[in-house]
N, C-alpha and C positions, 0 to 999 in steps of 0.2 A: 553091535560096536561099542555102545555106551559102557559096557562091562569092561571091555578091553583096556578102556583108558581112564579108568576110575581113578588111577593114582594120581593123574594129572588134575582132578578136579579138587583134590585135597592139598594139592601143593601151593605153597605161598606165592610163587611166581604166577602160576596160571590165575589163581583167584585175583591177584592185583590187575592182570591184564583184563580180565572180563568185567571187573568192577570199574574200570576206567570209563568215563563218558567222553573223553577226549585223550589225545596223544599229548605228551609235554610239548610245548612249542619249540623249545630248542632241539628236540629230536626231529621234529617236522621241517624246521628250517635248515638243519643239517643235511637231512636227505634232499632237500630241495636244492640246496647249493651244489650238492654231490651230483645230482641229475642234471643240473644245468652246466656243471664242469664236463660231464660226459657228453652232453649234446653239443657243446661248444667243440670239444676235441673231435667229435665225429663230422661236424660240420667243417671244421678247418681242413681235415683230411679229404673231404668229399670236394671242397674248393680247390684245394691243391692239385687234385687230379683233373679237375675241369679246367684250370688255367694252366696246369703242367708248368709251374714256375720253379725254377732252381734258385733263383735270385729274388730274394724278398724285397720288393722296391717300395714298400709302404713305409709310412713314417715311424711307427713303433713295432718293436719286435713282439712276437708271438706272445710272450708271458706279459708284455705290457697291455697288449689288446685284451688278452684274457682277463687281466685285473681290471680294466675299465668295464668290460662286459659284465663280470661278477659283480663289481661294487655297484654298478647302476641297477642290476637285477636285485641284489639285496635292498637297496633303497626302495624299489618298487614292491618288493616283498612286504617291507616293513610299512609302506604307505597303504597298501590294500589288506593287510593282515591276512595274508593266504596262508599262514602258519597256524592259525588258530582255529580250533573247532573242526578238526578233520572227520572225526567220526560222527559228529552231531550233523553236519550238513555237507557231506560229499556228494554234491548234486550240481544243479544249473548254478546256483550261487557260487559255489566254489570254481565251477568252470569259467564263469564271467570274471572272477577275480583274478584267476590265473591268467586268462586271456588278456586282460586289460594290463596286468603287470609285465607280461612278456611284450605285447604290441607297444606299450609305451616305451619300454626299454629299447626295443628295435627302432621305433621311430625317433627317439632322442638321438641315438648313435646314428642313424641314417642321415638324418638332418645335420648333425655335427660333420659327419663325414663329407656332405655335400658342401658345406660352407668352408671346411678346409681345403676341399679340392678346389673350389673357385678361388679363394686367397691364395693358396700355395701352389697348387697344380699337382699335389700328390695326394693319394688316398690313405685313409687310416685302415679301413677295412673294405673287402670286397662285398659287394651287396649280395652276391649269392650266399655268401657265408653267414651274413647276417639272416637272410631268409631262412636258409635250412636251419640254422640254430633255432629260431623262433618257432617254427613249425615242430622240429624234433622236442625242444624244450616243453613245449605246452602239451604234447601228446604224452610225453613220457612222465610229466608232473600230474596229468589228470588220470592216467592209466595207474600210477601208483596210489592215488587216492581212492579210485574205485576198487583197486585190489586190497587195499587196508580194510575199507569198509567191508567189502565182501568176506573176506577172511575173520573179522570181527563178528559180523553177523553169523557166519557159519559156526564159530566156536560157541557162540550164544545159543544157537539153535541145537547144538550137540549136547550142551550142559543142561538145556530144558528150561531156560529162562524165557 
């Protein structure tokens, strides 16, 4: 199998990929935000099925709520540096950083949602949407990191390093 892909080993692109000790931070952050967008989209539609609502009775529309979730998630990604060192330590350290970033995001939004409901009497988010988003985003983010690390290790093993 090694002989079949020898053209890859001499290519400039592949040599740059295997010589990287980490993936550029902006790439990781871009993938993280994309995954969080997908997780929120899925959780929004699952919650819409659960509550079977045709009329949106919450304070903000779907795009404003999405903006709130993504802005806070980006801030917590920045605070915990979840985007750095993906290949070096995609393990329990990375999992704990991701878990803290997602949990604090959901916690702050839930607390704000509760305070707004007490003061105004109307919700910003359904709690089920936040719960589904938290579980989905954490799982997808961690699975992405494990997949990238596994593929990288596999490519190094094939190359013979």
